[in-house]
C-alpha positions as CSV (number, residue, x, y, z in Angstrom):
1,M,0.0,0.0,0.0
2,S,1.1,3.6,-0.4
3,T,1.9,5.6,2.7
4,P,-1.3,6.4,4.4
5,Q,-2.4,10.0,5.1
6,K,-3.3,9.0,8.6
7,A,-1.4,6.4,10.6
8,T,-1.8,6.1,14.4
9,L,-1.1,3.6,17.1
10,T,-3.4,3.3,20.2
11,F,-2.1,1.6,23.3
12,L,-5.1,-0.5,24.5
13,G,-3.1,-2.8,26.8
14,A,0.3,-3.5,28.3
15,A,0.6,0.3,28.9
16,G,0.6,1.1,32.6
17,T,0.6,-2.6,33.4
18,V,2.3,-5.8,32.3
19,T,-0.6,-7.7,30.8
20,G,-3.4,-7.3,28.2
21,S,-1.2,-6.6,25.2
22,K,-3.3,-4.8,22.5
23,Y,-2.0,-2.3,20.0
24,L,-4.4,-0.8,17.5
25,M,-3.0,0.5,14.2
26,T,-5.3,2.9,12.3
27,L,-4.1,3.3,8.7
28,D,-6.5,5.8,7.0
29,D,-9.8,3.9,7.3
30,R,-8.2,0.5,8.1
31,R,-7.8,-0.9,11.6
32,V,-5.3,-3.6,12.4
33,L,-4.8,-5.0,15.9
34,V,-1.5,-6.3,17.1
35,D,-2.0,-8.9,19.8
36,A,-5.3,-9.4,21.7
37,G,-4.5,-10.3,25.3
38,M,-6.5,-10.5,28.5
39,F,-5.6,-8.3,31.5
40,Q,-4.5,-10.3,34.5
41,G,-3.4,-9.4,38.0
42,E,-5.0,-6.5,39.8
43,K,-8.7,-6.5,39.9
44,E,-9.0,-2.9,38.5
45,W,-7.2,-4.2,35.3
46,R,-9.1,-7.5,35.1
47,L,-12.4,-5.6,35.2
48,K,-11.3,-3.9,32.0
49,N,-11.6,-7.2,30.1
50,R,-15.4,-6.5,30.4
51,D,-15.2,-2.9,29.1
52,E,-16.7,-2.3,25.7
53,F,-13.9,-2.3,23.1
54,P,-13.0,1.2,22.1
55,V,-13.8,0.5,18.4
56,D,-16.3,-1.8,16.9
57,P,-14.5,-5.2,16.5
58,A,-16.3,-5.7,13.2
59,T,-14.3,-2.7,11.8
60,I,-10.9,-4.4,12.5
61,S,-9.6,-5.9,9.3
62,D,-6.9,-8.2,10.7
63,V,-5.2,-9.3,13.9
64,I,-1.4,-9.9,14.0
65,L,-0.2,-12.1,16.9
66,S,3.3,-12.2,18.4
67,H,2.8,-15.4,20.5
68,A,0.3,-17.6,22.3
69,H,0.4,-16.5,25.9
70,T,-2.9,-15.6,27.6
71,D,-2.0,-11.9,27.9
72,H,-1.5,-11.7,24.2
73,V,-4.2,-13.9,22.6
74,A,-7.0,-14.7,25.1
75,Y,-9.1,-11.6,24.2
76,L,-9.6,-12.9,20.7
77,P,-12.9,-14.7,21.4
78,A,-14.3,-11.5,22.9
79,L,-13.6,-9.7,19.7
80,V,-15.3,-12.5,17.7
81,K,-18.2,-12.5,20.0
82,H,-18.7,-8.8,19.2
83,G,-18.3,-9.0,15.5
84,F,-14.7,-9.5,14.4
85,R,-14.5,-11.8,11.4
86,G,-11.1,-11.0,9.8
87,P,-8.0,-13.2,9.6
88,I,-5.6,-13.8,12.6
89,W,-2.0,-14.0,11.5
90,A,0.5,-16.1,13.5
91,T,3.3,-18.7,13.2
92,E,2.2,-22.3,13.0
93,A,3.4,-23.2,16.5
94,S,1.6,-20.1,17.9
95,I,-1.7,-21.2,16.3
96,R,-1.4,-24.7,17.7
97,L,-0.7,-23.3,21.2
98,A,-3.3,-20.6,20.9
99,E,-6.0,-23.3,20.2
100,I,-5.0,-24.9,23.6
101,V,-5.0,-21.6,25.4
102,L,-8.3,-20.3,24.1
103,R,-10.2,-23.6,24.7
104,D,-8.9,-23.6,28.2
105,S,-9.7,-20.0,28.7
106,G,-13.3,-20.5,27.4
107,K,-13.8,-23.3,29.8
108,L,-12.4,-21.3,32.7
109,Q,-14.6,-18.4,31.9
110,E,-17.7,-20.6,32.1
111,Q,-16.4,-22.5,35.1
112,S,-15.7,-19.3,37.1
113,V,-19.3,-18.1,36.5
114,N,-20.7,-21.4,37.6
115,D,-18.5,-21.5,40.7
116,A,-19.5,-18.0,41.6
117,V,-23.1,-18.8,41.3
118,R,-22.9,-22.0,43.3
119,G,-20.6,-20.4,45.9
120,G,-22.7,-17.2,46.2
121,W,-19.6,-14.9,46.1
122,S,-20.4,-13.0,42.9
123,K,-21.6,-9.4,43.4
124,H,-23.8,-9.7,40.3
125,E,-27.2,-11.3,40.3
126,N,-26.7,-12.9,36.9
127,P,-22.9,-13.1,36.2
128,E,-21.9,-13.8,32.7
129,A,-18.7,-15.1,31.1
130,I,-16.7,-12.7,29.0
131,Y,-17.0,-15.3,26.3
132,T,-17.9,-18.9,26.0
133,T,-16.5,-22.1,24.4
134,D,-18.8,-21.4,21.4
135,D,-17.1,-18.1,20.9
136,V,-13.7,-19.9,21.0
137,E,-14.8,-22.4,18.4
138,A,-15.9,-19.5,16.2
139,T,-12.4,-18.0,16.6
140,L,-10.2,-20.9,15.6
141,P,-11.1,-21.0,11.8
142,L,-9.9,-17.4,11.5
143,F,-6.2,-18.3,12.1
144,R,-3.8,-18.0,9.2
145,A,-0.2,-19.5,9.4
146,V,2.9,-17.6,8.4
147,E,6.4,-18.6,7.6
148,W,9.4,-17.4,9.6
149,N,11.5,-14.5,8.2
150,T,9.2,-14.1,5.2
151,D,7.5,-10.9,4.1
152,I,3.8,-11.7,4.3
153,D,1.4,-9.4,2.3
154,I,-1.7,-8.6,4.3
155,D,-3.8,-6.7,1.7
156,G,-1.0,-4.2,1.1
157,I,0.6,-4.2,4.5
158,T,3.8,-6.2,4.8
159,A,4.6,-8.2,8.0
160,R,7.5,-10.3,8.9
161,W,7.8,-12.7,11.9
162,V,11.3,-13.2,13.4
163,R,12.1,-15.6,16.3
164,S,12.0,-14.0,19.8
165,A,12.9,-17.2,21.7
166,H,10.3,-16.5,24.5
167,I,8.1,-19.5,24.0
168,L,7.4,-21.9,21.1
169,G,6.4,-19.9,18.0
170,S,7.0,-16.5,19.6
171,A,8.1,-13.7,17.4
172,S,8.9,-10.1,17.0
173,V,6.8,-8.7,14.2
174,H,8.0,-6.0,11.7
175,V,5.2,-4.2,9.9
176,R,5.6,-2.0,6.9
177,F,3.0,0.2,5.2
178,G,4.2,2.4,2.3
179,D,7.5,4.0,3.3
180,R,6.9,3.7,7.1
181,S,7.5,0.8,9.4
182,V,6.9,-0.2,13.0
183,L,8.5,-3.1,15.0
184,F,6.7,-4.9,17.8
185,S,9.1,-6.8,20.0
186,G,6.5,-9.1,21.4
187,D,7.9,-10.8,24.5
188,L,11.7,-11.2,24.1
189,G,13.5,-14.2,25.3
190,R,17.0,-14.4,26.8
191,H,20.1,-15.0,24.7
192,D,19.9,-18.7,25.5
193,H,16.5,-20.4,26.0
194,P,17.1,-23.8,27.6
195,I,15.2,-25.7,24.9
196,L,14.3,-23.4,22.0
197,K,16.4,-22.1,19.1
198,D,18.0,-18.8,19.8
199,R,16.3,-15.5,19.1
200,E,17.1,-13.6,15.9
201,T,17.4,-9.9,15.1
202,P,14.5,-8.4,13.1
203,P,14.8,-5.5,10.7
204,G,14.9,-2.0,12.3
205,A,11.9,0.3,12.0
206,D,10.9,3.9,12.2
207,V,8.9,3.2,15.4
208,V,9.8,0.4,17.9
209,L,7.8,-1.1,20.7
210,I,9.8,-3.0,23.3
211,E,8.6,-5.0,26.3
212,S,10.1,-4.2,29.7
213,T,8.9,-7.0,32.1
214,Y,12.4,-7.3,33.5
215,G,13.6,-3.9,32.5
216,D,14.9,-3.0,35.9
217,R,17.0,-6.1,36.7
218,E,19.4,-8.8,35.6
219,H,18.7,-12.5,35.8
220,P,21.0,-14.5,38.1
221,E,23.6,-16.8,36.3
222,P,24.7,-19.1,39.1
223,D,27.5,-21.7,38.7
224,V,25.1,-24.5,39.7
225,P,21.7,-24.0,38.1
226,H,18.5,-24.0,40.2
227,Q,20.3,-24.7,43.5
228,D,17.5,-23.2,45.6
229,F,14.9,-25.3,43.8
230,A,16.9,-28.5,44.2
231,A,17.5,-27.8,47.9
232,A,13.8,-27.1,48.5
233,I,12.9,-30.4,46.9
234,R,15.4,-32.3,49.1
235,R,14.1,-30.5,52.3
236,T,10.5,-31.1,51.5
237,V,11.0,-34.8,50.7
238,E,13.0,-35.3,54.0
239,R,10.1,-33.9,56.1
240,G,7.5,-35.9,54.2
241,G,5.9,-33.0,52.3
242,Q,4.9,-32.3,48.8
243,V,6.1,-29.6,46.3
244,V,3.7,-27.7,44.2
245,V,5.0,-25.7,41.3
246,P,2.5,-23.2,39.8
247,A,3.7,-23.1,36.2
248,F,2.3,-21.7,33.0
249,A,1.1,-24.5,30.8
250,I,2.9,-23.0,27.8
251,D,6.7,-23.2,27.9
252,R,7.2,-22.9,31.7
253,T,6.0,-26.5,32.3
254,E,8.5,-27.7,29.7
255,T,11.4,-25.7,31.1
256,V,10.6,-26.8,34.7
257,L,10.6,-30.4,33.6
258,H,13.9,-29.9,31.7
259,A,15.5,-28.5,34.9
260,L,14.1,-31.4,37.0
261,V,15.6,-33.9,34.5
262,Q,19.0,-32.2,34.8
263,M,18.8,-32.3,38.6
264,K,17.8,-35.9,38.6
265,R,20.6,-36.9,36.2
266,E,23.1,-35.1,38.3
267,G,21.8,-36.7,41.5
268,R,20.8,-33.4,43.1
269,I,17.2,-34.5,43.8
270,P,15.7,-37.8,44.8
271,D,13.7,-39.9,42.3
272,V,10.2,-38.9,43.4
273,P,7.0,-38.9,41.4
274,V,6.5,-35.9,39.2
275,I,2.9,-35.1,38.3
276,V,2.0,-32.8,35.4
277,D,-1.6,-32.0,36.3
278,G,-3.8,-30.6,33.6
279,P,-4.9,-31.3,30.0
280,M,-3.7,-27.9,28.9
281,S,-0.1,-28.5,30.1
282,L,-0.1,-32.0,28.5
283,A,-1.5,-30.7,25.2
284,A,1.2,-28.0,25.1
285,M,3.9,-30.7,25.8
286,A,2.7,-32.6,22.8
287,V,3.2,-29.5,20.6
288,Y,6.7,-28.9,22.1
289,A,7.5,-32.6,21.3
290,D,6.5,-32.2,17.7
291,E,9.9,-32.2,15.9
292,S,8.3,-31.3,12.6
293,L,7.9,-27.8,13.8
294,G,11.7,-27.4,14.0
295,E,11.7,-25.2,17.1
296,L,13.9,-27.1,19.5
297,R,17.6,-26.5,19.9
298,D,19.7,-29.0,18.0
299,D,21.1,-30.5,21.3
300,I,17.7,-31.1,22.9
301,T,15.5,-34.1,22.5
302,V,12.0,-34.9,24.0
303,A,13.7,-37.1,26.6
304,D,15.4,-34.0,28.0
305,F,12.1,-32.9,29.5
306,T,10.4,-36.2,30.1
307,D,13.1,-38.5,31.6
308,L,11.4,-38.6,35.0
309,N,9.1,-40.7,37.2
310,L,6.4,-38.8,35.3
311,T,2.6,-39.1,35.6
312,A,0.1,-37.2,33.6
313,T,-3.4,-36.4,35.0
314,R,-5.7,-35.3,32.3
315,K,-9.1,-35.9,33.8
316,S,-10.5,-34.1,36.8
317,R,-11.0,-37.3,38.8
318,E,-7.3,-38.1,38.4
319,S,-6.4,-34.7,39.7
320,K,-8.8,-35.0,42.7
321,A,-7.2,-38.4,43.5
322,L,-4.0,-36.6,44.3
323,N,-5.7,-35.2,47.3
324,K,-5.6,-38.7,48.9
325,R,-1.9,-39.1,48.4
326,T,0.5,-38.2,51.2
327,D,3.7,-39.5,49.8
328,P,6.4,-37.0,48.7
329,M,5.9,-35.8,45.1
330,I,6.3,-32.8,42.8
331,I,3.1,-31.4,41.3
332,I,3.3,-29.0,38.3
333,S,0.1,-27.3,37.5
334,S,-1.1,-24.1,36.0
335,S,-1.6,-21.2,36.3
336,G,1.8,-19.7,36.8
337,M,0.6,-16.8,38.9
338,A,-1.9,-19.0,40.8
339,E,-4.8,-17.1,39.4
340,G,-6.9,-20.0,38.1
341,G,-6.9,-23.6,37.1
342,R,-6.2,-26.8,39.1
343,V,-3.3,-25.4,40.9
344,L,-5.7,-23.5,43.2
345,Y,-7.1,-26.8,44.6
346,H,-3.5,-28.0,45.3
347,L,-2.7,-24.7,47.0
348,Q,-5.8,-24.8,49.0
349,R,-4.8,-28.3,50.3
350,L,-1.0,-27.8,50.7
351,L,-0.6,-24.2,51.9
352,P,-1.7,-24.8,55.5
353,D,0.9,-27.6,56.1
354,A,4.5,-26.5,57.0
355,R,5.9,-29.7,55.5
356,N,4.9,-28.6,52.0
357,T,6.6,-26.2,49.6
358,V,5.4,-23.9,46.9
359,V,8.1,-23.0,44.2
360,L,7.3,-19.9,42.2
361,T,9.1,-20.1,38.9
362,G,8.2,-16.9,37.0
363,F,7.2,-13.3,37.1
364,Q,4.3,-12.7,39.5
365,A,2.3,-9.7,38.4
366,E,0.9,-7.2,41.0
367,G,-2.4,-8.3,42.4
368,T,-1.9,-12.0,41.8
369,R,-1.9,-14.8,44.4
370,G,1.6,-15.7,43.3
371,R,2.8,-12.1,44.0
372,A,1.1,-12.3,47.4
373,L,2.8,-15.5,48.3
374,E,6.1,-14.1,47.0
375,E,5.7,-11.1,49.3
376,G,5.0,-13.2,52.4
377,A,1.2,-13.2,52.7
378,R,0.0,-15.0,55.8
379,Q,-3.2,-16.0,54.0
380,V,-4.5,-15.9,50.5
381,K,-8.1,-16.0,49.2
382,I,-9.0,-19.0,47.1
383,N,-12.5,-19.8,45.8
384,G,-14.1,-17.3,48.2
385,R,-12.3,-18.5,51.3
386,Y,-9.0,-17.4,53.0
387,V,-6.4,-20.1,53.3
388,R,-3.6,-20.0,55.9
389,V,-0.1,-20.0,54.5
390,R,2.3,-22.2,56.5
391,A,4.0,-23.9,53.6
392,E,7.5,-22.9,52.7
393,I,7.6,-20.4,49.7
394,V,10.6,-20.5,47.4
395,R,11.3,-18.3,44.5
396,D,13.5,-19.6,41.7
397,R,14.4,-16.6,39.5
398,E,16.3,-18.6,36.9
399,F,13.3,-19.8,35.0
400,S,12.2,-16.5,33.4
401,V,12.3,-16.7,29.6
402,H,11.8,-12.9,29.4
403,G,15.0,-11.1,28.6
404,D,16.5,-9.1,31.4
405,A,17.5,-5.5,31.1
406,S,20.8,-6.3,29.3
407,D,19.0,-8.7,27.0
408,L,16.6,-6.0,26.0
409,M,19.3,-3.4,25.5
410,D,21.3,-5.8,23.3
411,W,18.2,-6.4,21.2
412,L,17.8,-2.7,20.6
413,K,21.5,-2.2,19.9
414,D,21.4,-5.0,17.2
415,L,18.8,-3.3,15.1
416,D,20.1,-2.1,11.8
417,K,18.7,1.5,12.0
418,E,18.0,4.0,14.8
419,P,14.3,4.4,15.4
420,E,12.7,7.8,15.6
421,E,10.8,6.7,18.7
422,V,10.8,3.8,21.1
423,F,7.7,3.0,23.1
424,V,8.4,0.9,26.2
425,T,5.5,-1.3,27.1
426,H,4.5,-4.5,29.0
427,G,6.1,-3.5,32.3
428,E,5.0,-2.3,35.7
429,P,4.8,1.6,35.4
430,H,8.0,2.3,37.4
431,V,9.9,-0.4,35.5
432,A,8.8,0.8,32.1
433,E,9.7,4.4,33.0
434,L,13.1,3.4,34.3
435,F,13.9,1.3,31.2
436,A,12.8,4.2,28.9
437,N,15.2,6.5,30.8
438,R,18.0,3.9,30.3
439,I,17.4,3.8,26.6
440,S,17.5,7.6,26.4
441,D,20.6,7.8,28.5
442,E,22.7,5.0,26.9
443,L,21.5,5.2,23.3
444,G,20.4,8.8,23.0
445,W,17.1,7.8,21.5
446,V,13.6,9.2,22.2
447,A,12.1,6.6,24.5
448,V,8.7,6.8,26.2
449,A,6.6,4.6,28.5
450,P,3.1,5.3,27.0
451,K,-0.1,5.6,29.0
452,Y,-3.0,3.3,28.6
453,G,-5.3,4.7,25.9
454,E,-2.6,7.0,24.5
455,V,-2.6,7.6,20.7
456,V,0.6,8.5,18.8
457,T,1.2,9.1,15.1
458,L,3.2,6.6,13.0
459,L,4.0,9.2,10.4
460,A,7.2,11.2,10.2
461,D,5.4,14.6,10.5
462,A,3.1,16.1,13.1
463,V,-0.6,15.5,12.6
464,D,-3.9,17.2,13.4
465,P,-4.6,16.7,17.1
466,A,-8.1,15.5,16.2
467,D,-6.6,12.4,14.6
468,L,-5.1,11.5,18.0
469,E,-8.5,11.3,19.8
470,V,-9.9,7.9,20.7
471,D,-12.5,7.2,23.2
472,V,-10.8,4.8,25.6
473,P,-11.9,4.3,29.2
474,A,-9.5,5.7,31.7
475,A,-6.8,3.5,33.3
476,P,-7.6,2.3,36.8
477,E,-6.0,4.2,39.7
478,P,-3.4,2.0,41.4
479,G,-4.3,0.5,44.7
480,T,-8.0,1.3,44.6
481,E,-9.1,-2.3,45.2
482,P,-7.9,-4.9,47.6
483,R,-6.1,-7.9,46.1
484,E,-8.0,-11.1,45.9
């Protein structure tokens, strides 16, 4: 397409918060959405999942996806429910994982409503799911697979997906329209993902968006990997307890299993049962094990994350049967921030007993149960009731597959052109601001942490202020609601 007369970008998520990634490009009369994630964490942000979308979803021509995590894809069925019918562009691995994520999300939406009605803790007389499993099934046929490192024509817009090594299928996406370009980092992995191929450097662009989840810190690089995790397992087994690991079904489960395999092979942990509890995690493992996708490192085989005393619990009755077992074991179950899924029932059972251990393996967003446990909460609310926390809480900071501050800076430095502007997103407000200042100080670039609902031009010249007006509900004030 020729360069549009009007080209704006509206930050509808991952601005002022870590989750809910949604970036709306308006190119003359055309609307393209990059990522469609759900807000997670603090209640004020989660409530925004129910807000009316700022534009009619039926007017969006396409959705471009960076990867298949919930905070990047799980809003898709809500768009479809309200009229979106365009193609959804993503890598083959992302499509296969997104199908798993969306079906699980639809079931959880319906289940949470049913639980609230039965438990009587909903404030609404007739609570409704944000979307249903029927909306999910209507979404799946809209996906369109793209090849890596290939310019894909999307009705005159050119998009290219480049490996970001965050999870299977994850990408940075370079978008070009006329003589202008914008680069969306997506979620960036570290230089060396434990099981996936290394990240690659995308083409530079006029405007760059970069995530900042860990923009204020460096990941530890110990001589002996996962020492705290291994020691916690040994302590727990010695006192006859059980270890529960809240882990995202996508990627985190696989990397935790890989670490456990290495610990076992090196004799650092005893050979105890390892339970992967949940159909979503098991379905994702099957995608990771599909060698035809060509996503694993050359030195990794499926055995490197399955060579354990491994049990899979797909059905609910199999999961419930774990409640009757008292022998030492390791239970891996989603969600990673302890916000939903089967892990809640394990936590409800195991948290009150000091013999047990909870190992947190990833970023815990503000307002999540995982964050509360990390910060030493004495009780947490689960399914409408407060549960005493007596179990040992351990944080293993080596599992993150988000790049740290140095990884992010290296990615920017490797770009083949200096951008006119860098927008720092997908971080807690103080972190995004700090990282934007670092970019400005070290690289001399214009770097800004945008506000939720902010609109900026993607053109080289200034525009009419009226073109930068979009009716977006205000961002929530921090700390206005108690954590659940």
